VOZA-43880 format. One record per atom (N, C-alpha, C, O): residue number from 1; residue in three letters; x, y, z. Coordinates in Angstrom, 1 decimal. Example, Ala and Ser with C-alpha at 12.3 -4.5 7.8 and 13.67 -1.06 7.14 Angstrom:
REM VOZA-43880
PT | num | residu | east | north | up
PT | 1 | ALA | 13.2 | -5.7 | 7.8
PT | 1 | ALA | 12.3 | -4.5 | 7.8
PT | 1 | ALA | 13.2 | -3.3 | 7.8
PT | 1 | ALA | 14.2 | -3.3 | 8.5
PT | 2 | SER | 12.8 | -2.2 | 7.1
PT | 2 | SER | 13.7 | -1.1 | 7.1
PT | 2 | SER | 12.9 | 0.0 | 7.9
PT | 2 | SER | 13.4 | 1.1 | 8.0
This chain:
REM VOZA-43880
PT | num | residu | east | north | up
PT | 1 | MET | 8.1 | 4.9 | 21.6
PT | 1 | MET | 9.1 | 3.7 | 20.9
PT | 1 | MET | 9.6 | 3.6 | 20.5
PT | 1 | MET | 10.4 | 2.7 | 20.7
PT | 2 | ALA | 9.9 | 4.6 | 19.4
PT | 2 | ALA | 11.0 | 5.2 | 18.4
PT | 2 | ALA | 11.6 | 6.2 | 19.8
PT | 2 | ALA | 12.8 | 5.8 | 19.7
PT | 3 | HIS | 11.6 | 6.7 | 20.5
PT | 3 | HIS | 12.2 | 7.6 | 21.7
PT | 3 | HIS | 13.1 | 5.8 | 22.4
PT | 3 | HIS | 14.3 | 5.4 | 22.4
PT | 4 | GLU | 12.5 | 5.6 | 22.6
PT | 4 | GLU | 12.6 | 5.0 | 23.1
PT | 4 | GLU | 13.8 | 3.7 | 23.9
PT | 4 | GLU | 14.1 | 3.4 | 25.0
PT | 5 | ILE | 14.3 | 3.3 | 22.0
PT | 5 | ILE | 15.2 | 2.6 | 21.8
PT | 5 | ILE | 16.2 | 2.9 | 20.8
PT | 5 | ILE | 17.0 | 2.2 | 20.3
PT | 6 | SER | 16.0 | 4.3 | 20.5
PT | 6 | SER | 17.1 | 4.1 | 19.4
PT | 6 | SER | 18.2 | 4.1 | 20.2
PT | 6 | SER | 19.1 | 3.5 | 19.6
PT | 7 | PRO | 18.7 | 4.6 | 21.6
PT | 7 | PRO | 19.8 | 4.1 | 22.4
PT | 7 | PRO | 20.3 | 2.8 | 21.8
PT | 7 | PRO | 21.5 | 2.5 | 21.6
PT | 8 | TYR | 18.7 | 1.8 | 21.5
PT | 8 | TYR | 19.6 | 0.5 | 21.0
PT | 8 | TYR | 20.3 | 0.5 | 19.5
PT | 8 | TYR | 21.0 | -0.5 | 19.2
PT | 9 | ASP | 20.3 | 1.4 | 18.6
PT | 9 | ASP | 20.0 | 1.3 | 17.4
PT | 9 | ASP | 19.0 | 0.0 | 17.0
PT | 9 | ASP | 19.3 | -1.0 | 16.4
PT | 10 | CYS | 18.0 | 0.6 | 17.3
PT | 10 | CYS | 16.4 | -0.5 | 16.6
PT | 10 | CYS | 15.5 | 1.0 | 15.8
PT | 10 | CYS | 15.6 | 2.2 | 15.8
PT | 11 | THR | 15.0 | 0.5 | 15.6
PT | 11 | THR | 14.2 | 1.3 | 14.3
PT | 11 | THR | 12.4 | 0.2 | 15.0
PT | 11 | THR | 12.2 | -1.0 | 15.2
PT | 12 | ALA | 11.4 | 1.7 | 15.1
PT | 12 | ALA | 10.8 | 1.7 | 15.1
PT | 12 | ALA | 9.6 | 2.0 | 14.5
PT | 12 | ALA | 9.0 | 2.9 | 15.0
PT | 13 | LEU | 8.8 | 1.4 | 13.4
PT | 13 | LEU | 8.0 | 2.7 | 12.6
PT | 13 | LEU | 6.7 | 2.1 | 12.3
PT | 13 | LEU | 7.0 | 0.9 | 12.5
PT | 14 | SER | 5.0 | 2.1 | 11.7
PT | 14 | SER | 4.9 | 1.9 | 11.3
PT | 14 | SER | 4.1 | 1.4 | 10.0
PT | 14 | SER | 4.0 | 2.3 | 9.2
PT | 15 | LEU | 3.5 | 0.2 | 9.4
PT | 15 | LEU | 3.9 | 0.5 | 7.8
PT | 15 | LEU | 2.3 | -0.2 | 7.4
PT | 15 | LEU | 2.1 | -1.3 | 7.7
PT | 16 | THR | 1.6 | 0.4 | 6.8
PT | 16 | THR | 0.0 | 0.0 | 6.9
PT | 16 | THR | 0.0 | -0.1 | 5.4
PT | 16 | THR | 0.7 | 0.5 | 4.6
PT | 17 | PRO | -1.3 | -1.4 | 5.2
PT | 17 | PRO | -1.2 | -1.8 | 3.3
PT | 17 | PRO | -2.0 | -0.4 | 3.0
PT | 17 | PRO | -2.0 | 0.5 | 3.8
PT | 18 | GLY | -2.8 | -0.4 | 1.5
PT | 18 | GLY | -3.7 | 0.8 | 1.1
PT | 18 | GLY | -5.4 | -0.1 | 1.2
PT | 18 | GLY | -5.9 | -0.5 | 2.2
PT | 19 | TRP | -5.9 | -0.1 | 0.2
PT | 19 | TRP | -7.1 | -1.3 | 0.2
PT | 19 | TRP | -6.4 | -2.5 | -0.3
PT | 19 | TRP | -5.9 | -2.7 | -1.4
PT | 20 | LEU | -6.4 | -3.3 | 0.9
PT | 20 | LEU | -6.0 | -4.3 | 0.9
PT | 20 | LEU | -6.8 | -5.4 | -0.6
PT | 20 | LEU | -8.0 | -5.5 | -0.9
PT | 21 | ARG | -6.3 | -5.7 | -1.0
PT | 21 | ARG | -7.3 | -6.9 | -2.2
PT | 21 | ARG | -6.9 | -8.8 | -1.6
PT | 21 | ARG | -6.4 | -9.8 | -2.1
PT | 22 | SER | -7.8 | -8.5 | -0.2
PT | 22 | SER | -7.0 | -9.8 | 0.5
PT | 22 | SER | -8.0 | -11.0 | 0.3
PT | 22 | SER | -9.3 | -10.8 | 0.2
PT | 23 | GLU | -7.5 | -11.8 | 0.3
PT | 23 | GLU | -9.3 | -12.9 | 0.2
PT | 23 | GLU | -10.1 | -12.5 | 1.0
PT | 23 | GLU | -10.8 | -13.5 | 0.9
PT | 24 | ILE | -11.0 | -11.6 | 2.0
PT | 24 | ILE | -11.8 | -11.8 | 2.0
PT | 24 | ILE | -12.5 | -10.7 | 1.5
PT | 24 | ILE | -13.7 | -10.5 | 1.6
PT | 25 | MET | -11.7 | -9.7 | 0.8
PT | 25 | MET | -12.2 | -8.3 | 0.5
PT | 25 | MET | -12.7 | -9.8 | -1.1
PT | 25 | MET | -13.8 | -9.4 | -1.6
PT | 26 | LEU | -12.3 | -10.7 | -1.5
PT | 26 | LEU | -12.1 | -11.0 | -3.4
PT | 26 | LEU | -13.6 | -11.2 | -3.0
PT | 26 | LEU | -14.7 | -10.7 | -3.4
PT | 27 | GLU | -13.2 | -12.7 | -1.8
PT | 27 | GLU | -14.9 | -13.0 | -1.3
PT | 27 | GLU | -16.0 | -12.1 | -1.5
PT | 27 | GLU | -16.9 | -12.2 | -2.3
PT | 28 | LYS | -15.6 | -11.1 | -0.5
PT | 28 | LYS | -16.6 | -10.2 | -0.5
PT | 28 | LYS | -17.3 | -9.3 | -1.9
PT | 28 | LYS | -18.4 | -8.9 | -1.9
PT | 29 | PHE | -16.8 | -9.2 | -2.7
PT | 29 | PHE | -17.2 | -8.9 | -4.7
PT | 29 | PHE | -17.1 | -10.1 | -5.4
PT | 29 | PHE | -17.4 | -10.3 | -6.6
PT | 30 | SER | -16.8 | -10.8 | -4.8
PT | 30 | SER | -17.5 | -12.0 | -5.0
PT | 30 | SER | -16.6 | -12.7 | -6.4
PT | 30 | SER | -17.0 | -13.6 | -7.2
PT | 31 | VAL | -15.5 | -12.0 | -6.5
PT | 31 | VAL | -14.6 | -12.3 | -7.3
PT | 31 | VAL | -13.3 | -12.7 | -7.2
PT | 31 | VAL | -13.2 | -13.1 | -6.1
PT | 32 | THR | -11.9 | -13.0 | -8.0
PT | 32 | THR | -10.5 | -13.7 | -7.8
PT | 32 | THR | -9.6 | -12.7 | -8.1
PT | 32 | THR | -9.5 | -11.5 | -8.5
PT | 33 | GLU | -8.9 | -13.5 | -7.9
PT | 33 | GLU | -7.3 | -12.1 | -7.6
PT | 33 | GLU | -7.2 | -12.0 | -10.0
PT | 33 | GLU | -6.8 | -11.1 | -10.7
PT | 34 | GLY | -7.6 | -13.3 | -10.4
PT | 34 | GLY | -8.0 | -13.2 | -11.6
PT | 34 | GLY | -8.8 | -12.2 | -12.7
PT | 34 | GLY | -8.6 | -11.9 | -13.8
PT | 35 | ASN | -10.0 | -11.8 | -11.4
PT | 35 | ASN | -11.3 | -10.9 | -12.4
PT | 35 | ASN | -11.2 | -10.1 | -11.5
PT | 35 | ASN | -12.0 | -9.2 | -11.6
PT | 36 | TRP | -10.3 | -9.8 | -10.1
PT | 36 | TRP | -10.4 | -8.7 | -9.3
PT | 36 | TRP | -11.1 | -7.2 | -10.1
PT | 36 | TRP | -11.4 | -6.2 | -9.5
PT | 37 | LYS | -11.1 | -7.4 | -11.5
PT | 37 | LYS | -11.2 | -5.2 | -11.6
PT | 37 | LYS | -12.6 | -5.6 | -11.9
PT | 37 | LYS | -13.1 | -4.5 | -12.2
PT | 38 | GLU | -13.6 | -6.6 | -12.0
PT | 38 | GLU | -15.1 | -6.8 | -12.5
PT | 38 | GLU | -15.7 | -6.2 | -10.8
PT | 38 | GLU | -16.8 | -5.6 | -10.6
PT | 39 | ALA | -14.8 | -6.4 | -9.6
PT | 39 | ALA | -15.7 | -5.6 | -8.1
PT | 39 | ALA | -15.5 | -4.4 | -8.5
PT | 39 | ALA | -15.9 | -3.7 | -7.5
PT | 40 | THR | -15.0 | -3.5 | -9.6
PT | 40 | THR | -15.6 | -1.5 | -9.8
PT | 40 | THR | -16.7 | -1.7 | -9.9
PT | 40 | THR | -17.4 | -0.7 | -9.5
PT | 41 | GLU | -17.7 | -3.0 | -10.5
PT | 41 | GLU | -19.0 | -2.6 | -10.8
PT | 41 | GLU | -19.4 | -2.5 | -9.8
PT | 41 | GLU | -19.5 | -1.4 | -9.1
PT | 42 | GLN | -19.5 | -3.1 | -9.7
PT | 42 | GLN | -19.8 | -3.2 | -7.4
PT | 42 | GLN | -19.3 | -1.3 | -6.5
PT | 42 | GLN | -20.1 | -0.5 | -5.9
PT | 43 | GLU | -17.4 | -1.4 | -6.7
PT | 43 | GLU | -17.0 | -0.3 | -5.5
PT | 43 | GLU | -16.2 | 0.0 | -6.7
PT | 43 | GLU | -15.2 | -0.8 | -6.8
PT | 44 | PRO | -16.3 | 1.2 | -7.9
PT | 44 | PRO | -15.4 | 1.7 | -8.3
PT | 44 | PRO | -14.1 | 2.1 | -7.8
PT | 44 | PRO | -13.1 | 2.1 | -8.5
PT | 45 | HIS | -14.2 | 2.3 | -7.0
PT | 45 | HIS | -12.6 | 3.2 | -6.3
PT | 45 | HIS | -11.9 | 1.4 | -5.9
PT | 45 | HIS | -10.7 | 1.3 | -5.6
PT | 46 | PHE | -12.7 | 0.4 | -6.1
PT | 46 | PHE | -11.2 | -0.3 | -5.7
PT | 46 | PHE | -10.1 | -0.6 | -6.3
PT | 46 | PHE | -9.0 | -1.3 | -6.0
PT | 47 | ILE | -10.7 | 0.3 | -7.8
PT | 47 | ILE | -9.2 | 0.0 | -9.1
PT | 47 | ILE | -8.3 | 0.4 | -8.4
PT | 47 | ILE | -7.3 | 0.6 | -9.1
PT | 48 | ILE | -8.2 | 0.7 | -7.1
PT | 48 | ILE | -6.6 | 1.2 | -6.4
PT | 48 | ILE | -6.5 | -0.1 | -5.7
PT | 48 | ILE | -5.3 | -0.1 | -5.4
PT | 49 | SER | -6.7 | -0.5 | -5.6
PT | 49 | SER | -6.4 | -1.8 | -4.3
PT | 49 | SER | -5.6 | -2.4 | -4.7
PT | 49 | SER | -5.6 | -2.6 | -5.9
PT | 50 | GLU | -4.6 | -2.9 | -3.9
PT | 50 | GLU | -3.2 | -4.5 | -3.9
PT | 50 | GLU | -3.0 | -5.1 | -3.1
PT | 50 | GLU | -3.3 | -4.9 | -1.9
PT | 51 | THR | -2.4 | -5.9 | -3.6
PT | 51 | THR | -2.2 | -7.8 | -3.4
PT | 51 | THR | -1.7 | -7.5 | -2.2
PT | 51 | THR | -1.1 | -6.4 | -1.9
PT | 52 | PRO | -2.0 | -8.8 | -1.1
PT | 52 | PRO | -1.0 | -8.7 | -0.5
PT | 52 | PRO | 0.5 | -8.3 | 0.0
PT | 52 | PRO | 1.1 | -7.7 | 1.0
PT | 53 | ARG | 0.9 | -9.1 | -1.5
PT | 53 | ARG | 2.5 | -8.9 | -1.3
PT | 53 | ARG | 3.0 | -7.8 | -1.6
PT | 53 | ARG | 4.3 | -7.7 | -1.5
PT | 54 | TYR | 1.9 | -6.4 | -2.3
PT | 54 | TYR | 3.0 | -5.7 | -2.3
PT | 54 | TYR | 2.9 | -4.8 | -1.7
PT | 54 | TYR | 3.2 | -3.7 | -2.2
PT | 55 | ILE | 2.4 | -5.0 | 0.1
PT | 55 | ILE | 2.9 | -4.8 | 1.4
PT | 55 | ILE | 4.3 | -5.6 | 2.2
PT | 55 | ILE | 5.1 | -5.4 | 3.2
PT | 56 | GLY | 4.2 | -6.5 | 1.2
PT | 56 | GLY | 4.8 | -7.4 | 1.7
PT | 56 | GLY | 6.4 | -7.4 | 1.6
PT | 56 | GLY | 7.3 | -7.9 | 2.3
PT | 57 | ARG | 6.2 | -6.6 | 0.5
PT | 57 | ARG | 7.0 | -6.2 | -0.8
PT | 57 | ARG | 7.9 | -5.3 | -0.1
PT | 57 | ARG | 9.1 | -5.2 | -0.2
PT | 58 | ALA | 7.0 | -4.3 | 1.0
PT | 58 | ALA | 7.5 | -3.2 | 1.6
PT | 58 | ALA | 8.1 | -3.4 | 2.1
PT | 58 | ALA | 9.2 | -2.8 | 2.2
PT | 59 | VAL | 7.7 | -5.0 | 3.2
PT | 59 | VAL | 8.7 | -4.9 | 4.7
PT | 59 | VAL | 9.7 | -5.3 | 4.4
PT | 59 | VAL | 10.6 | -4.8 | 5.1
PT | 60 | ALA | 10.2 | -6.8 | 2.9
PT | 60 | ALA | 11.3 | -6.9 | 2.6
PT | 60 | ALA | 12.4 | -5.9 | 2.5
PT | 60 | ALA | 13.5 | -5.7 | 3.0
PT | 61 | SER | 11.5 | -5.4 | 1.6
PT | 61 | SER | 12.8 | -3.7 | 1.7
PT | 61 | SER | 13.0 | -3.1 | 2.5
PT | 61 | SER | 13.9 | -2.3 | 2.2
PT | 62 | LEU | 12.3 | -2.7 | 4.1
PT | 62 | LEU | 13.1 | -2.0 | 4.7
PT | 62 | LEU | 13.8 | -2.6 | 5.5
PT | 62 | LEU | 14.7 | -2.1 | 6.2
PT | 63 | ALA | 13.5 | -4.1 | 5.4
PT | 63 | ALA | 14.2 | -4.9 | 6.4
PT | 63 | ALA | 15.6 | -5.3 | 4.8
PT | 63 | ALA | 15.5 | -6.5 | 4.4
PT | 64 | GLN | 16.1 | -4.9 | 4.5
PT | 64 | GLN | 17.0 | -4.8 | 3.3
PT | 64 | GLN | 17.8 | -3.8 | 3.7
PT | 64 | GLN | 19.0 | -4.1 | 4.0
PT | 65 | ASP | 17.3 | -2.9 | 3.8
PT | 65 | ASP | 17.7 | -1.5 | 4.1
PT | 65 | ASP | 18.6 | -0.9 | 4.7
PT | 65 | ASP | 18.1 | -0.1 | 5.5
PT | 66 | PRO | 20.1 | -1.0 | 4.7
PT | 66 | PRO | 21.2 | -0.8 | 5.5
PT | 66 | PRO | 20.7 | 0.6 | 6.7
PT | 66 | PRO | 20.9 | 0.5 | 7.9
PT | 67 | ASN | 20.1 | 1.8 | 6.0
PT | 67 | ASN | 19.8 | 3.0 | 5.9
PT | 67 | ASN | 18.2 | 3.0 | 7.1
PT | 67 | ASN | 17.7 | 4.1 | 7.5
PT | 68 | VAL | 17.6 | 1.7 | 7.5
PT | 68 | VAL | 16.2 | 1.9 | 7.3
PT | 68 | VAL | 15.9 | 2.6 | 8.6
PT | 68 | VAL | 14.7 | 2.8 | 8.7
PT | 69 | ALA | 17.0 | 3.5 | 10.1
PT | 69 | ALA | 16.8 | 4.1 | 11.0
PT | 69 | ALA | 15.6 | 5.2 | 10.3
PT | 69 | ALA | 14.5 | 5.4 | 10.8
PT | 70 | ARG | 16.5 | 5.7 | 8.7
PT | 70 | ARG | 15.9 | 7.0 | 9.1
PT | 70 | ARG | 13.9 | 6.8 | 8.9
PT | 70 | ARG | 13.0 | 7.7 | 8.8
PT | 71 | TRP | 13.7 | 5.7 | 9.0
PT | 71 | TRP | 12.3 | 6.3 | 9.1
PT | 71 | TRP | 12.0 | 6.0 | 10.4
PT | 71 | TRP | 10.8 | 5.7 | 10.7
PT | 72 | ASN | 13.0 | 5.9 | 11.1
PT | 72 | ASN | 12.4 | 5.4 | 12.4
PT | 72 | ASN | 11.5 | 6.6 | 13.1
PT | 72 | ASN | 11.7 | 7.8 | 13.1
PT | 73 | GLY | 10.3 | 5.7 | 14.0
PT | 73 | GLY | 9.1 | 6.8 | 14.3
PT | 73 | GLY | 8.1 | 7.1 | 13.9
PT | 73 | GLY | 7.3 | 7.6 | 14.8
PT | 74 | GLN | 7.8 | 7.0 | 12.3
PT | 74 | GLN | 7.3 | 7.4 | 10.6
PT | 74 | GLN | 6.5 | 6.3 | 10.8
PT | 74 | GLN | 6.9 | 5.2 | 11.2
PT | 75 | SER | 5.4 | 6.6 | 10.4
PT | 75 | SER | 4.2 | 5.8 | 10.1
PT | 75 | SER | 3.8 | 5.7 | 8.6
PT | 75 | SER | 3.0 | 6.6 | 8.3
PT | 76 | LEU | 4.0 | 5.1 | 8.0
PT | 76 | LEU | 4.5 | 4.2 | 6.2
PT | 76 | LEU | 3.1 | 3.7 | 5.7
PT | 76 | LEU | 2.2 | 3.5 | 6.6
PT | 77 | SER | 3.0 | 3.5 | 4.4
PT | 77 | SER | 2.8 | 2.5 | 4.0
PT | 77 | SER | 3.1 | 2.5 | 2.4
PT | 77 | SER | 3.6 | 3.4 | 1.7
PT | 78 | SER | 2.7 | 1.2 | 2.0
PT | 78 | SER | 3.5 | 0.7 | 0.8
PT | 78 | SER | 3.6 | 1.6 | -0.1
PT | 78 | SER | 4.7 | 2.2 | -0.3
PT | 79 | GLY | 2.1 | 1.9 | -1.0
PT | 79 | GLY | 3.0 | 3.3 | -1.7
PT | 79 | GLY | 3.4 | 4.7 | -1.2
PT | 79 | GLY | 3.8 | 5.7 | -1.8
PT | 80 | GLN | 3.4 | 4.6 | -0.4
PT | 80 | GLN | 5.0 | 5.4 | -0.2
PT | 80 | GLN | 6.1 | 4.5 | 0.1
PT | 80 | GLN | 6.4 | 3.9 | 1.1
PT | 81 | LEU | 6.2 | 4.5 | -0.2
PT | 81 | LEU | 7.9 | 3.2 | -0.4
PT | 81 | LEU | 7.9 | 3.0 | -1.3
PT | 81 | LEU | 8.9 | 3.5 | -1.9
PT | 82 | ALA | 6.7 | 2.2 | -2.4
PT | 82 | ALA | 7.3 | 1.6 | -3.7
PT | 82 | ALA | 8.1 | 2.3 | -4.4
PT | 82 | ALA | 9.0 | 1.4 | -4.5
PT | 83 | PRO | 8.5 | 3.3 | -5.0
PT | 83 | PRO | 9.4 | 4.7 | -5.5
PT | 83 | PRO | 10.4 | 4.7 | -5.6
PT | 83 | PRO | 11.1 | 4.7 | -6.6
PT | 84 | ILE | 10.8 | 4.7 | -4.0
PT | 84 | ILE | 11.3 | 4.5 | -3.2
PT | 84 | ILE | 12.3 | 3.5 | -3.3
PT | 84 | ILE | 13.5 | 3.5 | -3.5
PT | 85 | TYR | 11.6 | 2.7 | -3.1
PT | 85 | TYR | 12.2 | 1.5 | -2.9
PT | 85 | TYR | 12.1 | 0.4 | -4.1
PT | 85 | TYR | 12.8 | -0.6 | -4.0
PT | 86 | LYS | 11.2 | 0.6 | -5.2
PT | 86 | LYS | 11.5 | 0.6 | -6.8
PT | 86 | LYS | 11.2 | -0.8 | -7.1
PT | 86 | LYS | 11.8 | -1.6 | -7.7
PT | 87 | PHE | 9.9 | -0.9 | -6.2
PT | 87 | PHE | 9.3 | -2.3 | -5.9
PT | 87 | PHE | 8.1 | -1.7 | -6.4
PT | 87 | PHE | 7.9 | -0.5 | -6.2
PT | 88 | THR | 7.0 | -2.9 | -7.2
PT | 88 | THR | 5.6 | -3.0 | -7.8
PT | 88 | THR | 4.6 | -4.1 | -6.9
PT | 88 | THR | 4.9 | -4.8 | -5.9
PT | 89 | ASP | 3.3 | -3.9 | -7.7
PT | 89 | ASP | 2.4 | -4.8 | -7.1
PT | 89 | ASP | 2.4 | -6.0 | -8.4
PT | 89 | ASP | 2.9 | -5.7 | -9.5
PT | 90 | LEU | 2.0 | -7.0 | -8.1
PT | 90 | LEU | 2.4 | -8.2 | -8.7
PT | 90 | LEU | 2.1 | -8.1 | -10.3
PT | 90 | LEU | 2.6 | -8.9 | -11.2
PT | 91 | ASP | 0.8 | -6.8 | -10.7
PT | 91 | ASP | 0.6 | -6.6 | -12.0
PT | 91 | ASP | 1.8 | -5.1 | -12.5
PT | 91 | ASP | 1.5 | -4.1 | -13.2
PT | 92 | GLY | 3.2 | -5.4 | -11.9
PT | 92 | GLY | 3.3 | -4.0 | -12.5
PT | 92 | GLY | 3.4 | -3.2 | -11.8
PT | 92 | GLY | 4.5 | -2.6 | -11.7
PT | 93 | SER | 2.1 | -2.8 | -11.2
PT | 93 | SER | 2.2 | -1.5 | -10.8
PT | 93 | SER | 2.5 | -0.8 | -9.4
PT | 93 | SER | 2.9 | -1.5 | -8.5
PT | 94 | SER | 2.3 | 0.0 | -9.2
PT | 94 | SER | 2.8 | 0.7 | -7.6
PT | 94 | SER | 1.5 | 1.5 | -7.2
PT | 94 | SER | 1.7 | 2.7 | -7.1
PT | 95 | PRO | -0.6 | 0.9 | -6.8
PT | 95 | PRO | -0.9 | 1.9 | -6.4
PT | 95 | PRO | -0.4 | 2.4 | -5.7
PT | 95 | PRO | 0.8 | 2.3 | -5.7
PT | 96 | ASP | -1.0 | 3.6 | -4.6
PT | 96 | ASP | -0.4 | 5.0 | -3.7
PT | 96 | ASP | -2.2 | 4.6 | -3.3
PT | 96 | ASP | -3.2 | 5.0 | -4.0
PT | 97 | ALA | -2.2 | 3.8 | -2.2
PT | 97 | ALA | -4.1 | 3.7 | -2.1
PT | 97 | ALA | -4.1 | 5.0 | -1.6
PT | 97 | ALA | -4.6 | 6.0 | -2.2
PT | 98 | TRP | -3.2 | 5.0 | -0.2
PT | 98 | TRP | -4.4 | 6.9 | 0.6
PT | 98 | TRP | -3.4 | 7.9 | 0.5
PT | 98 | TRP | -3.0 | 8.4 | 1.6
PT | 99 | ARG | -3.0 | 8.3 | -0.7
PT | 99 | ARG | -3.0 | 9.8 | -1.6
PT | 99 | ARG | -4.0 | 9.4 | -2.7
PT | 99 | ARG | -4.2 | 10.5 | -3.4
PT | 100 | TYR | -4.5 | 8.7 | -3.1
PT | 100 | TYR | -5.6 | 8.5 | -3.8
PT | 100 | TYR | -6.7 | 8.6 | -2.9
PT | 100 | TYR | -7.6 | 9.2 | -3.5
PT | 101 | ILE | -7.0 | 8.3 | -1.8
PT | 101 | ILE | -8.1 | 8.4 | -0.9
PT | 101 | ILE | -7.8 | 9.6 | -0.7
PT | 101 | ILE | -9.0 | 9.8 | -0.8
PT | 102 | MET | -7.3 | 10.8 | -0.4
PT | 102 | MET | -7.2 | 11.8 | 0.3
PT | 102 | MET | -7.4 | 12.7 | -1.4
PT | 102 | MET | -8.1 | 13.7 | -1.5
PT | 103 | GLU | -6.9 | 12.5 | -2.3
PT | 103 | GLU | -7.1 | 13.2 | -3.6
PT | 103 | GLU | -8.6 | 12.7 | -4.4
PT | 103 | GLU | -9.2 | 13.6 | -4.9
PT | 104 | VAL | -8.8 | 11.8 | -4.4
PT | 104 | VAL | -9.8 | 11.2 | -5.0
PT | 104 | VAL | -11.0 | 11.3 | -4.7
PT | 104 | VAL | -11.9 | 12.1 | -5.0
PT | 105 | MET | -11.1 | 10.0 | -3.6
PT | 105 | MET | -12.6 | 9.8 | -2.8
PT | 105 | MET | -13.1 | 11.2 | -2.4
PT | 105 | MET | -14.2 | 11.7 | -2.7
PT | 106 | GLU | -11.6 | 12.0 | -1.1
PT | 106 | GLU | -12.4 | 12.3 | -0.3
PT | 106 | GLU | -12.9 | 13.6 | -1.0
PT | 106 | GLU | -14.0 | 14.0 | -1.0
PT | 107 | ALA | -12.3 | 13.8 | -1.3
PT | 107 | ALA | -12.6 | 15.5 | -3.1
PT | 107 | ALA | -13.8 | 14.4 | -3.6
PT | 107 | ALA | -13.5 | 14.3 | -4.7
PT | 108 | GLY | -14.3 | 14.0 | -3.5
PT | 108 | GLY | -15.6 | 13.0 | -4.4
PT | 108 | GLY | -15.4 | 13.2 | -5.9
PT | 108 | GLY | -16.3 | 13.3 | -6.7
PT | 109 | LYS | -14.1 | 13.3 | -6.2
PT | 109 | LYS | -13.9 | 12.8 | -7.6
PT | 109 | LYS | -14.6 | 10.9 | -8.2
PT | 109 | LYS | -14.9 | 9.8 | -7.8
PT | 110 | PRO | -14.7 | 11.6 | -9.4
PT | 110 | PRO | -15.8 | 9.9 | -10.1
PT | 110 | PRO | -13.5 | 8.9 | -9.7
PT | 110 | PRO | -12.3 | 9.1 | -9.5
PT | 111 | ALA | -14.2 | 8.0 | -9.8
PT | 111 | ALA | -12.8 | 6.4 | -10.1
PT | 111 | ALA | -11.5 | 6.4 | -10.9
PT | 111 | ALA | -11.7 | 5.9 | -12.0
PT | 112 | ASN | -10.8 | 6.8 | -10.7
PT | 112 | ASN | -10.1 | 7.1 | -11.9
PT | 112 | ASN | -8.4 | 6.9 | -11.4
PT | 112 | ASN | -7.7 | 7.9 | -10.9
PT | 113 | SER | -7.9 | 5.6 | -11.5
PT | 113 | SER | -6.4 | 5.4 | -10.7
PT | 113 | SER | -5.4 | 6.1 | -11.7
PT | 113 | SER | -4.2 | 5.9 | -11.4
PT | 114 | SER | -5.7 | 6.7 | -12.7
PT | 114 | SER | -4.5 | 7.2 | -13.2
PT | 114 | SER | -4.0 | 8.2 | -12.5
PT | 114 | SER | -4.6 | 9.2 | -12.1
PT | 115 | GLY | -2.3 | 7.9 | -12.5
PT | 115 | GLY | -1.8 | 8.5 | -11.4
PT | 115 | GLY | -1.8 | 8.2 | -10.3
PT | 115 | GLY | -1.9 | 9.0 | -9.3
PT | 116 | TYR | -1.6 | 7.3 | -10.2
PT | 116 | TYR | -1.9 | 6.9 | -8.5
PT | 116 | TYR | -1.6 | 5.4 | -8.9
PT | 116 | TYR | -1.8 | 4.6 | -8.0
PT | 117 | ARG | -1.2 | 5.0 | -9.9
PT | 117 | ARG | -0.9 | 2.6 | -9.8
PT | 117 | ARG | 0.3 | 3.3 | -10.7
PT | 117 | ARG | 1.2 | 2.7 | -11.2
């Protein structure tokens, strides 16, 4: 699609959140946004989760970027874009769930968000 629409001054990209702390996930762990960290007792890696607002801030940043075409044809994540556009999640952190998944979870390391939030 990126190639097909490039003559029309359009940009096509994909954007994914990290481990989304959505209402359904909060419900699954029987927690709220106010006490979500208690869910890490059941799933320690939930410590890297992010609110829906974080991906929303990524979308808003992309929409305001006059050079958004630089991302044409790429697959991006909220955590990848946060340091570039300087946005944070509601708690002021910048979780990078996909890097965390690769470097911590897939490596079999214990849950530790240090350096990933």
